[in-house]
ZADO-1210 file (C-alpha; in nm, 4 decimals, padded with zeros to 6 digits):
<atoms>
<atom x="01.4083" y="01.1025" z="05.9832" code="MET" pos="1"/>
<atom x="01.1809" y="01.0518" z="06.2895" code="ASP" pos="2"/>
<atom x="01.4676" y="00.9488" z="06.4994" code="GLU" pos="3"/>
<atom x="01.6513" y="01.2686" z="06.4150" code="LEU" pos="4"/>
<atom x="01.3745" y="01.4695" z="06.5019" code="ASN" pos="5"/>
<atom x="01.3255" y="01.2647" z="06.8359" code="ARG" pos="6"/>
<atom x="01.6904" y="01.3323" z="06.9335" code="GLN" pos="7"/>
<atom x="01.6688" y="01.6954" z="06.8305" code="ASP" pos="8"/>
<atom x="01.9775" y="01.6121" z="06.6091" code="ALA" pos="9"/>
<atom x="02.1908" y="01.9207" z="06.5164" code="ASP" pos="10"/>
<atom x="02.1924" y="02.0494" z="06.1608" code="GLU" pos="11"/>
<atom x="02.5379" y="01.8915" z="06.0711" code="ASP" pos="12"/>
<atom x="02.4320" y="01.5429" z="06.1810" code="LEU" pos="13"/>
<atom x="02.0928" y="01.5747" z="06.0013" code="ALA" pos="14"/>
<atom x="02.2628" y="01.6827" z="05.6796" code="THR" pos="15"/>
<atom x="02.5273" y="01.4026" z="05.6788" code="ALA" pos="16"/>
<atom x="02.2463" y="01.1447" z="05.7676" code="THR" pos="17"/>
<atom x="02.0350" y="01.2545" z="05.4682" code="ASN" pos="18"/>
<atom x="02.3287" y="01.2645" z="05.2240" code="ARG" pos="19"/>
<atom x="02.4047" y="00.9001" z="05.3570" code="ARG" pos="20"/>
<atom x="02.0423" y="00.7863" z="05.2914" code="MET" pos="21"/>
<atom x="02.0509" y="00.9308" z="04.9431" code="LEU" pos="22"/>
<atom x="02.3732" y="00.7604" z="04.8596" code="GLN" pos="23"/>
<atom x="02.2559" y="00.4297" z="04.9704" code="VAL" pos="24"/>
<atom x="01.8906" y="00.4562" z="04.8026" code="SER" pos="25"/>
<atom x="02.0231" y="00.5852" z="04.4652" code="PHE" pos="26"/>
<atom x="02.3224" y="00.3673" z="04.4583" code="GLY" pos="27"/>
<atom x="02.0821" y="00.0666" z="04.4999" code="TYR" pos="28"/>
<atom x="01.8425" y="00.2056" z="04.2300" code="ILE" pos="29"/>
<atom x="02.1373" y="00.2577" z="03.9963" code="ASP" pos="30"/>
<atom x="02.2556" y="-00.0987" z="04.0416" code="ARG" pos="31"/>
<atom x="01.9209" y="-00.2475" z="03.9673" code="VAL" pos="32"/>
<atom x="01.8562" y="-00.0205" z="03.6694" code="THR" pos="33"/>
<atom x="02.1759" y="-00.1155" z="03.5203" code="GLU" pos="34"/>
<atom x="02.1251" y="-00.4766" z="03.5639" code="HIS" pos="35"/>
<atom x="01.7770" y="-00.4607" z="03.4031" code="VAL" pos="36"/>
<atom x="01.9031" y="-00.2730" z="03.1147" code="ILE" pos="37"/>
<atom x="02.1789" y="-00.5315" z="03.0422" code="VAL" pos="38"/>
<atom x="01.9216" y="-00.8123" z="03.0728" code="VAL" pos="39"/>
<atom x="01.6643" y="-00.6508" z="02.8612" code="TYR" pos="40"/>
<atom x="01.9216" y="-00.5729" z="02.5902" code="GLN" pos="41"/>
<atom x="02.0390" y="-00.9335" z="02.5912" code="GLN" pos="42"/>
<atom x="01.6797" y="-01.0480" z="02.5621" code="GLU" pos="43"/>
<atom x="01.5878" y="-00.8038" z="02.2990" code="ARG" pos="44"/>
<atom x="01.8835" y="-00.8913" z="02.0878" code="ASP" pos="45"/>
<atom x="01.7887" y="-01.2506" z="02.1060" code="HIS" pos="46"/>
<atom x="01.4345" y="-01.1748" z="02.0143" code="TRP" pos="47"/>
<atom x="01.5357" y="-00.9668" z="01.7080" code="LEU" pos="48"/>
<atom x="01.7573" y="-01.2635" z="01.5922" code="LEU" pos="49"/>
<atom x="01.4754" y="-01.5086" z="01.6374" code="SER" pos="50"/>
<atom x="01.2273" y="-01.2729" z="01.4547" code="GLN" pos="51"/>
<atom x="01.4831" y="-01.2292" z="01.1736" code="THR" pos="52"/>
<atom x="01.5255" y="-01.6054" z="01.1434" code="ALA" pos="53"/>
<atom x="01.1556" y="-01.6507" z="01.1440" code="THR" pos="54"/>
<atom x="01.1080" y="-01.3933" z="00.8750" code="ARG" pos="55"/>
<atom x="01.3725" y="-01.5397" z="00.6808" code="ALA" pos="56"/>
<atom x="01.2185" y="-01.8973" z="00.7051" code="THR" pos="57"/>
<atom x="00.8643" y="-01.7619" z="00.6306" code="ARG" pos="58"/>
<atom x="00.9997" y="-01.5865" z="00.3225" code="ALA" pos="59"/>
<atom x="01.1683" y="-01.8982" z="00.2036" code="ALA" pos="60"/>
<atom x="00.8448" y="-02.1017" z="00.2327" code="ARG" pos="61"/>
<atom x="00.6523" y="-01.8299" z="00.0571" code="VAL" pos="62"/>
<atom x="00.9102" y="-01.8254" z="-00.2331" code="ARG" pos="63"/>
<atom x="00.8867" y="-02.2168" z="-00.2389" code="ASP" pos="64"/>
<atom x="00.5044" y="-02.2015" z="-00.2598" code="ILE" pos="65"/>
<atom x="00.5048" y="-01.9232" z="-00.5417" code="LEU" pos="66"/>
<atom x="00.7491" y="-02.1230" z="-00.7546" code="THR" pos="67"/>
<atom x="00.6839" y="-02.4964" z="-00.7039" code="GLU" pos="68"/>
<atom x="00.4261" y="-02.6800" z="-00.8824" code="LYS" pos="69"/>
<atom x="00.3308" y="-02.9222" z="-00.6119" code="ASP" pos="70"/>
<atom x="00.2847" y="-02.8097" z="-00.2572" code="VAL" pos="71"/>
<atom x="00.2351" y="-03.0095" z="00.0569" code="ASP" pos="72"/>
<atom x="-00.0346" y="-02.8507" z="00.2646" code="LEU" pos="73"/>
<atom x="00.0462" y="-03.0340" z="00.5770" code="ASN" pos="74"/>
<atom x="00.4151" y="-02.8976" z="00.5568" code="TRP" pos="75"/>
<atom x="00.3360" y="-02.5433" z="00.4044" code="ALA" pos="76"/>
<atom x="00.0472" y="-02.4260" z="00.6270" code="GLU" pos="77"/>
<atom x="00.2426" y="-02.4960" z="00.9721" code="PRO" pos="78"/>
<atom x="00.5458" y="-02.3398" z="00.8400" code="ALA" pos="79"/>
<atom x="00.3586" y="-02.0189" z="00.7213" code="LEU" pos="80"/>
<atom x="00.1079" y="-02.0177" z="01.0060" code="GLY" pos="81"/>
<atom x="-00.1465" y="-01.9415" z="00.7499" code="TYR" pos="82"/>
<atom x="-00.4107" y="-02.1333" z="00.5933" code="ARG" pos="83"/>
<atom x="-00.4088" y="-02.1885" z="00.1980" code="LEU" pos="84"/>
<atom x="-00.7308" y="-02.3584" z="00.1176" code="LEU" pos="85"/>
<atom x="-00.9291" y="-02.0193" z="00.1539" code="GLN" pos="86"/>
<atom x="-00.9774" y="-01.7097" z="-00.0305" code="HIS" pos="87"/>
<atom x="-00.6822" y="-01.4799" z="-00.0460" code="HIS" pos="88"/>
<atom x="-00.6244" y="-01.1029" z="-00.1391" code="LEU" pos="89"/>
<atom x="-00.2601" y="-01.0270" z="-00.2280" code="GLY" pos="90"/>
<atom x="-00.1137" y="-00.6960" z="-00.1311" code="LEU" pos="91"/>
<atom x="00.2059" y="-00.5093" z="-00.2099" code="VAL" pos="92"/>
<atom x="00.2697" y="-00.2099" z="00.0093" code="ALA" pos="93"/>
<atom x="00.5673" y="00.0378" z="-00.0175" code="TRP" pos="94"/>
<atom x="00.7199" y="00.3543" z="00.0959" code="LEU" pos="95"/>
<atom x="00.8755" y="00.5852" z="-00.1696" code="PRO" pos="96"/>
<atom x="01.1703" y="00.6667" z="00.0476" code="THR" pos="97"/>
<atom x="01.3851" y="00.4793" z="00.2853" code="LEU" pos="98"/>
<atom x="01.3229" y="00.5231" z="00.6660" code="THR" pos="99"/>
<atom x="01.5621" y="00.4447" z="00.9374" code="GLY" pos="100"/>
<atom x="01.5430" y="00.2108" z="01.2391" code="GLY" pos="101"/>
<atom x="01.3005" y="-00.0492" z="01.1071" code="GLY" pos="102"/>
<atom x="01.0154" y="00.2277" z="01.1165" code="GLU" pos="103"/>
<atom x="00.9065" y="00.1784" z="00.7536" code="GLY" pos="104"/>
<atom x="00.8388" y="-00.1911" z="00.8044" code="LEU" pos="105"/>
<atom x="00.6438" y="-00.1086" z="01.1105" code="ALA" pos="106"/>
<atom x="00.4290" y="00.1192" z="00.9249" code="ARG" pos="107"/>
<atom x="00.3586" y="-00.1284" z="00.6459" code="LEU" pos="108"/>
<atom x="00.2736" y="-00.3860" z="00.9015" code="HIS" pos="109"/>
<atom x="00.0332" y="-00.1484" z="01.0635" code="ARG" pos="110"/>
<atom x="-00.1382" y="-00.0649" z="00.7471" code="ILE" pos="111"/>
<atom x="-00.1661" y="-00.4204" z="00.6395" code="THR" pos="112"/>
<atom x="-00.3357" y="-00.5033" z="00.9856" code="ASN" pos="113"/>
<atom x="-00.5711" y="-00.2218" z="00.9378" code="GLU" pos="114"/>
<atom x="-00.6805" y="-00.3284" z="00.6051" code="ILE" pos="115"/>
<atom x="-00.7487" y="-00.6873" z="00.7291" code="ALA" pos="116"/>
<atom x="-00.9609" y="-00.5337" z="01.0071" code="GLN" pos="117"/>
<atom x="-01.1399" y="-00.3146" z="00.7642" code="GLU" pos="118"/>
<atom x="-01.2176" y="-00.6305" z="00.5504" code="LEU" pos="119"/>
<atom x="-01.3099" y="-00.8287" z="00.8609" code="GLY" pos="120"/>
<atom x="-01.0504" y="-01.1046" z="00.8473" code="CYS" pos="121"/>
<atom x="-01.0881" y="-01.3343" z="01.1145" code="SER" pos="122"/>
<atom x="-00.7346" y="-01.4460" z="01.1120" code="ALA" pos="123"/>
<atom x="-00.3875" y="-01.2567" z="01.1102" code="ARG" pos="124"/>
<atom x="-00.2658" y="-01.1722" z="00.7541" code="PRO" pos="125"/>
<atom x="00.0633" y="-01.3409" z="00.6320" code="LEU" pos="126"/>
<atom x="00.2984" y="-01.0522" z="00.6241" code="PHE" pos="127"/>
<atom x="00.6337" y="-01.0884" z="00.4399" code="VAL" pos="128"/>
<atom x="00.9011" y="-00.7962" z="00.4414" code="PRO" pos="129"/>
<atom x="01.1032" y="-00.7734" z="00.1246" code="ARG" pos="130"/>
<atom x="01.3289" y="-00.4895" z="00.2299" code="ASP" pos="131"/>
<atom x="01.3241" y="-00.1935" z="00.4431" code="ALA" pos="132"/>
<atom x="01.0413" y="-00.0124" z="00.2464" code="ILE" pos="133"/>
<atom x="00.8656" y="-00.2976" z="00.0624" code="LEU" pos="134"/>
<atom x="00.6361" y="-00.5770" z="00.1797" code="SER" pos="135"/>
<atom x="00.4225" y="-00.8570" z="00.0450" code="TRP" pos="136"/>
<atom x="00.1064" y="-00.9636" z="00.2251" code="ALA" pos="137"/>
<atom x="-00.1937" y="-01.2154" z="00.1838" code="TRP" pos="138"/>
<atom x="-00.5272" y="-01.1368" z="00.3563" code="LEU" pos="139"/>
<atom x="-00.7309" y="-01.4322" z="00.4664" code="PRO" pos="140"/>
<atom x="-01.0786" y="-01.3952" z="00.3501" code="LEU" pos="141"/>
<atom x="-01.2034" y="-01.7290" z="00.4434" code="GLY" pos="142"/>
<atom x="-01.5127" y="-01.8316" z="00.2337" code="SER" pos="143"/>
<atom x="-01.5691" y="-01.4815" z="00.1288" code="HIS" pos="144"/>
<atom x="-01.4795" y="-01.3547" z="-00.2065" code="SER" pos="145"/>
<atom x="-01.6187" y="-01.0112" z="-00.2427" code="ASP" pos="146"/>
<atom x="-01.4134" y="-00.7091" z="-00.1613" code="VAL" pos="147"/>
<atom x="-01.5474" y="-00.3400" z="-00.1823" code="SER" pos="148"/>
<atom x="-01.2672" y="-00.1762" z="-00.3686" code="TRP" pos="149"/>
<atom x="-01.4243" y="00.1742" z="-00.2848" code="LYS" pos="150"/>
<atom x="-01.4199" y="00.0960" z="00.0814" code="GLN" pos="151"/>
<atom x="-01.0643" y="-00.0357" z="00.0798" code="LEU" pos="152"/>
<atom x="-00.9440" y="00.2611" z="-00.1367" code="SER" pos="153"/>
<atom x="-01.1085" y="00.5136" z="00.1089" code="ASN" pos="154"/>
<atom x="-00.9451" y="00.3429" z="00.4180" code="MET" pos="155"/>
<atom x="-00.5929" y="00.3475" z="00.2532" code="VAL" pos="156"/>
<atom x="-00.6314" y="00.7048" z="00.1464" code="GLU" pos="157"/>
<atom x="-00.7244" y="00.8121" z="00.4952" code="HIS" pos="158"/>
<atom x="-00.4555" y="00.6190" z="00.6704" code="SER" pos="159"/>
<atom x="-00.0783" y="00.6925" z="00.6522" code="ASP" pos="160"/>
<atom x="-00.0383" y="00.9161" z="00.3537" code="PRO" pos="161"/>
<atom x="00.3110" y="00.8168" z="00.2625" code="SER" pos="162"/>
<atom x="00.2184" y="00.4360" z="00.2260" code="VAL" pos="163"/>
<atom x="00.1224" y="00.3165" z="-00.1212" code="HIS" pos="164"/>
<atom x="-00.0757" y="-00.0130" z="-00.1539" code="VAL" pos="165"/>
<atom x="-00.1541" y="-00.2242" z="-00.4501" code="CYS" pos="166"/>
<atom x="-00.3867" y="-00.5118" z="-00.4525" code="ALA" pos="167"/>
<atom x="-00.4613" y="-00.8255" z="-00.6715" code="GLY" pos="168"/>
<atom x="-00.7823" y="-00.9899" z="-00.7391" code="CYS" pos="169"/>
<atom x="-00.9377" y="-01.2381" z="-00.4778" code="VAL" pos="170"/>
<atom x="-00.8063" y="-01.5906" z="-00.5411" code="GLY" pos="171"/>
<atom x="-00.8689" y="-01.9285" z="-00.3904" code="TYR" pos="172"/>
<atom x="-00.6372" y="-02.2022" z="-00.2678" code="GLY" pos="173"/>
<atom x="-00.2704" y="-02.2370" z="-00.3626" code="VAL" pos="174"/>
<atom x="-00.3236" y="-02.1268" z="-00.7282" code="GLU" pos="175"/>
<atom x="-00.5231" y="-01.8273" z="-00.5879" code="GLY" pos="176"/>
<atom x="-00.2482" y="-01.7546" z="-00.3386" code="PHE" pos="177"/>
<atom x="-00.0033" y="-01.7294" z="-00.6375" code="ARG" pos="178"/>
<atom x="-00.2337" y="-01.5508" z="-00.8725" code="SER" pos="179"/>
<atom x="-00.3414" y="-01.2713" z="-00.6558" code="THR" pos="180"/>
<atom x="00.0181" y="-01.2014" z="-00.5680" code="HIS" pos="181"/>
<atom x="00.1304" y="-01.1927" z="-00.9263" code="ARG" pos="182"/>
<atom x="-00.1390" y="-00.9388" z="-01.0050" code="GLN" pos="183"/>
<atom x="-00.0469" y="-00.7352" z="-00.6878" code="ALA" pos="184"/>
<atom x="00.3284" y="-00.7116" z="-00.8003" code="VAL" pos="185"/>
<atom x="00.2380" y="-00.6264" z="-01.1639" code="ARG" pos="186"/>
<atom x="00.0115" y="-00.3532" z="-01.0400" code="THR" pos="187"/>
<atom x="00.2745" y="-00.2063" z="-00.8122" code="GLN" pos="188"/>
<atom x="00.5196" y="-00.2114" z="-01.0944" code="GLU" pos="189"/>
<atom x="00.2599" y="-00.0007" z="-01.2818" code="LEU" pos="190"/>
<atom x="00.1890" y="00.2171" z="-00.9972" code="ALA" pos="191"/>
<atom x="00.5571" y="00.2875" z="-00.9205" code="ALA" pos="192"/>
<atom x="00.6100" y="00.4486" z="-01.2507" code="VAL" pos="193"/>
<atom x="00.3011" y="00.6794" z="-01.2367" code="ALA" pos="194"/>
<atom x="00.3430" y="01.0345" z="-01.1666" code="ASN" pos="195"/>
<atom x="00.1992" y="01.1018" z="-00.9233" code="PRO" pos="196"/>
<atom x="00.1904" y="00.7464" z="-00.7624" code="ALA" pos="197"/>
<atom x="-00.1545" y="00.6781" z="-00.6581" code="PRO" pos="198"/>
<atom x="-00.2020" y="00.5706" z="-00.2937" code="GLN" pos="199"/>
<atom x="-00.4142" y="00.2673" z="-00.3701" code="PHE" pos="200"/>
<atom x="-00.4492" y="00.0695" z="-00.6990" code="THR" pos="201"/>
<atom x="-00.6168" y="-00.2596" z="-00.7581" code="ASP" pos="202"/>
<atom x="-00.5788" y="-00.4845" z="-01.0335" code="PHE" pos="203"/>
<atom x="-00.9103" y="-00.4972" z="-01.1524" code="SER" pos="204"/>
<atom x="-00.9022" y="-00.1345" z="-01.2484" code="HIS" pos="205"/>
<atom x="-00.5724" y="-00.1224" z="-01.4318" code="VAL" pos="206"/>
<atom x="-00.5766" y="-00.4605" z="-01.6001" code="GLY" pos="207"/>
<atom x="-00.5948" y="-00.3099" z="-01.9628" code="PRO" pos="208"/>
<atom x="-00.2940" y="-00.0778" z="-01.8815" code="ALA" pos="209"/>
<atom x="-00.0900" y="-00.3816" z="-01.7633" code="LEU" pos="210"/>
<atom x="-00.0979" y="-00.5312" z="-02.1168" code="MET" pos="211"/>
<atom x="00.2028" y="-00.3340" z="-02.2215" code="ALA" pos="212"/>
<atom x="00.5256" y="-00.4148" z="-02.0456" code="THR" pos="213"/>
<atom x="00.7181" y="-00.1171" z="-02.1892" code="ASN" pos="214"/>
<atom x="00.6419" y="00.2266" z="-02.0756" code="VAL" pos="215"/>
<atom x="00.8056" y="00.3708" z="-02.3813" code="GLY" pos="216"/>
<atom x="00.5848" y="00.1578" z="-02.6137" code="ASP" pos="217"/>
<atom x="00.2815" y="00.2489" z="-02.4186" code="MET" pos="218"/>
<atom x="00.3548" y="00.6121" z="-02.4307" code="ARG" pos="219"/>
<atom x="00.3996" y="00.6040" z="-02.8043" code="ALA" pos="220"/>
<atom x="00.0747" y="00.3999" z="-02.8348" code="TRP" pos="221"/>
<atom x="-00.1191" y="00.6621" z="-02.6152" code="VAL" pos="222"/>
<atom x="00.0219" y="00.9417" z="-02.8106" code="TRP" pos="223"/>
<atom x="-00.1135" y="00.7894" z="-03.1368" code="GLY" pos="224"/>
<atom x="-00.4580" y="00.7286" z="-02.9889" code="VAL" pos="225"/>
<atom x="-00.5065" y="01.0657" z="-02.8147" code="LEU" pos="226"/>
<atom x="-00.2857" y="01.2811" z="-03.0427" code="GLY" pos="227"/>
<atom x="-00.2854" y="01.6423" z="-02.9259" code="PRO" pos="228"/>
<atom x="-00.5101" y="01.5494" z="-02.6326" code="LEU" pos="229"/>
<atom x="-00.2220" y="01.3702" z="-02.4731" code="ALA" pos="230"/>
<atom x="-00.0968" y="01.6971" z="-02.3308" code="VAL" pos="231"/>
<atom x="-00.0030" y="01.7449" z="-01.9676" code="ASP" pos="232"/>
<atom x="-00.2136" y="02.0591" z="-01.8919" code="ASP" pos="233"/>
<atom x="-00.5420" y="02.1399" z="-01.7071" code="GLU" pos="234"/>
<atom x="-00.7521" y="02.2084" z="-02.0298" code="ASN" pos="235"/>
<atom x="-00.6579" y="01.8717" z="-02.1672" code="SER" pos="236"/>
<atom x="-00.7054" y="01.6863" z="-01.8358" code="ALA" pos="237"/>
<atom x="-01.0620" y="01.8463" z="-01.8144" code="ARG" pos="238"/>
<atom x="-01.1458" y="01.7192" z="-02.1645" code="LEU" pos="239"/>
<atom x="-00.9982" y="01.3702" z="-02.0992" code="ARG" pos="240"/>
<atom x="-01.1889" y="01.3167" z="-01.7718" code="GLU" pos="241"/>
<atom x="-01.5199" y="01.4206" z="-01.9345" code="THR" pos="242"/>
<atom x="-01.4674" y="01.1789" z="-02.2349" code="VAL" pos="243"/>
<atom x="-01.3748" y="00.9086" z="-02.0111" code="GLN" pos="244"/>
<atom x="-01.6769" y="00.9522" z="-01.7956" code="ILE" pos="245"/>
<atom x="-01.8820" y="00.9991" z="-02.1094" code="PHE" pos="246"/>
<atom x="-01.7458" y="00.6648" z="-02.2667" code="LEU" pos="247"/>
<atom x="-01.7922" y="00.4819" z="-01.9185" code="GLY" pos="248"/>
<atom x="-02.1653" y="00.5953" z="-01.9124" code="ALA" pos="249"/>
<atom x="-02.2286" y="00.4472" z="-02.2425" code="GLY" pos="250"/>
<atom x="-02.2180" y="00.7864" z="-02.4220" code="CYS" pos="251"/>
<atom x="-02.4986" y="00.9362" z="-02.2250" code="SER" pos="252"/>
<atom x="-02.4936" y="01.3103" z="-02.1861" code="TYR" pos="253"/>
<atom x="-02.7317" y="01.2886" z="-01.9104" code="THR" pos="254"/>
<atom x="-02.5266" y="01.0282" z="-01.6898" code="ALA" pos="255"/>
<atom x="-02.2100" y="01.2295" z="-01.7616" code="THR" pos="256"/>
<atom x="-02.3825" y="01.5609" z="-01.6493" code="VAL" pos="257"/>
<atom x="-02.4870" y="01.3768" z="-01.3171" code="SER" pos="258"/>
<atom x="-02.1452" y="01.2375" z="-01.2717" code="ALA" pos="259"/>
<atom x="-01.9638" y="01.5591" z="-01.3019" code="GLN" pos="260"/>
<atom x="-02.2198" y="01.7939" z="-01.1804" code="ILE" pos="261"/>
<atom x="-02.2085" y="02.0149" z="-01.4874" code="LEU" pos="262"/>
<atom x="-02.4438" y="02.1814" z="-01.7054" code="HIS" pos="263"/>
<atom x="-02.5489" y="01.9746" z="-02.0177" code="LYS" pos="264"/>
<atom x="-02.4035" y="02.2262" z="-02.2741" code="ASN" pos="265"/>
<atom x="-02.0812" y="02.2248" z="-02.0881" code="THR" pos="266"/>
<atom x="-02.0564" y="01.8455" z="-02.1396" code="VAL" pos="267"/>
<atom x="-02.1634" y="01.8907" z="-02.5000" code="GLN" pos="268"/>
<atom x="-01.8976" y="02.1550" z="-02.5583" code="TYR" pos="269"/>
<atom x="-01.6249" y="01.9409" z="-02.4074" code="ARG" pos="270"/>
<atom x="-01.7114" y="01.6373" z="-02.6016" code="ILE" pos="271"/>
<atom x="-01.7256" y="01.8479" z="-02.9252" code="ARG" pos="272"/>
<atom x="-01.3833" y="02.0083" z="-02.8488" code="LYS" pos="273"/>
<atom x="-01.2226" y="01.6846" z="-02.7580" code="ALA" pos="274"/>
<atom x="-01.3446" y="01.5426" z="-03.1004" code="GLU" pos="275"/>
<atom x="-01.2055" y="01.8626" z="-03.2779" code="GLU" pos="276"/>
<atom x="-00.8631" y="01.7796" z="-03.1030" code="ILE" pos="277"/>
<atom x="-00.8627" y="01.4119" z="-03.1688" code="LEU" pos="278"/>
<atom x="-00.9999" y="01.4467" z="-03.5150" code="GLY" pos="279"/>
<atom x="-01.2463" y="01.1783" z="-03.5077" code="TYR" pos="280"/>
<atom x="-01.5681" y="01.0983" z="-03.3151" code="SER" pos="281"/>
<atom x="-01.5092" y="00.9656" z="-02.9475" code="VAL" pos="282"/>
<atom x="-01.7389" y="00.6710" z="-03.0219" code="GLN" pos="283"/>
<atom x="-01.5339" y="00.5785" z="-03.3271" code="GLN" pos="284"/>
<atom x="-01.2321" y="00.4662" z="-03.1390" code="GLY" pos="285"/>
<atom x="-01.4341" y="00.3418" z="-02.8196" code="HIS" pos="286"/>
<atom x="-01.2081" y="00.0670" z="-02.6982" code="THR" pos="287"/>
<atom x="-00.8613" y="00.2143" z="-02.7874" code="ASP" pos="288"/>
<atom x="-00.9786" y="00.5541" z="-02.6551" code="LEU" pos="289"/>
<atom x="-01.1060" y="00.3949" z="-02.3230" code="GLU" pos="290"/>
<atom x="-00.7832" y="00.1898" z="-02.2716" code="VAL" pos="291"/>
<atom x="-00.5649" y="00.5026" z="-02.3423" code="ALA" pos="292"/>
<atom x="-00.7536" y="00.7237" z="-02.0937" code="LEU" pos="293"/>
<atom x="-00.7448" y="00.4577" z="-01.8449" code="LEU" pos="294"/>
<atom x="-00.3644" y="00.4324" z="-01.8747" code="ALA" pos="295"/>
<atom x="-00.3375" y="00.8133" z="-01.8498" code="VAL" pos="296"/>
<atom x="-00.5559" y="00.8116" z="-01.5439" code="GLU" pos="297"/>
<atom x="-00.3059" y="00.5966" z="-01.3583" code="TYR" pos="298"/>
<atom x="00.0267" y="00.6932" z="-01.4809" code="LEU" pos="299"/>
<atom x="-00.0493" y="01.0520" z="-01.5327" code="GLY" pos="300"/>
<atom x="00.2268" y="01.2766" z="-01.6939" code="SER" pos="301"/>
<atom x="00.4513" y="00.9687" z="-01.7371" code="THR" pos="302"/>
<atom x="00.2483" y="00.9165" z="-02.0647" code="LEU" pos="303"/>
<atom x="00.1874" y="01.2709" z="-02.1662" code="LEU" pos="304"/>
<atom x="00.3658" y="01.5378" z="-02.3705" code="ARG" pos="305"/>
<atom x="00.4835" y="01.8413" z="-02.2172" code="VAL" pos="306"/>
<atom x="00.3373" y="02.0495" z="-02.5119" code="SER" pos="307"/>
<atom x="00.1213" y="01.9694" z="-02.8238" code="PRO" pos="308"/>
<atom x="00.4347" y="01.9761" z="-03.0373" code="ALA" pos="309"/>
</atoms>
């Protein structure tokens, strides 16, 4: 450009020169870009294949540990990249609907890492995809065995709203690795049939509801315990909630008033009304009533009648 100015080139020569410079520079850029794209695609395909193979191998190793009685730690831990002689928290995370392009697994992986960070895990969790919308995971807790379920629940509920997470109880060693996973899977089976499905569920809070393996049988039993109180409407829901808190507070009206921020007369009215509907004192069927209310709390309308009839 400087040389054209120095020679005071005419307009036609300047235009032709500029066109030629653009052709050379853009042609060069296009060739380099195309080459980079080809090489990148080849390397990405190779990486995806290796990742798939690694995941398949890890999943096979996990299945072996879950099913085999004797486990060689010298073989299992390097194969998993995960230490077994520590405390573990098993998770099952899933999405209710299928997503494309591997986006679902990326979201499940992300929330698993966020939970591990929230719990202060010093090592990476063991993440095992089951399909495009379901994953298993184990969080390495090291020597710690305490987990704040409230903290974990709040974290999940304020994260990706479409992801659901279930957790087992903390376990230690190989047997704990198995048991916390079994509990998380059982909890997920329960949560998956709930309506609406809770975003976070831990085994310790739904253990009694898991005693029933058949939802139809559980529904019939809940109807037998709750009677006309097992109706899916707002009034029955309010009465069930107050009775559940009342029983959990040791049948203390004062504690129930404090928990629900209601007037004592309102709590007393609800308890009397619930007893009229049930046909017996709420303290009379204490254990069965608590279990039935707990089941309804987590399975919702799945266990309820549409009408009192």
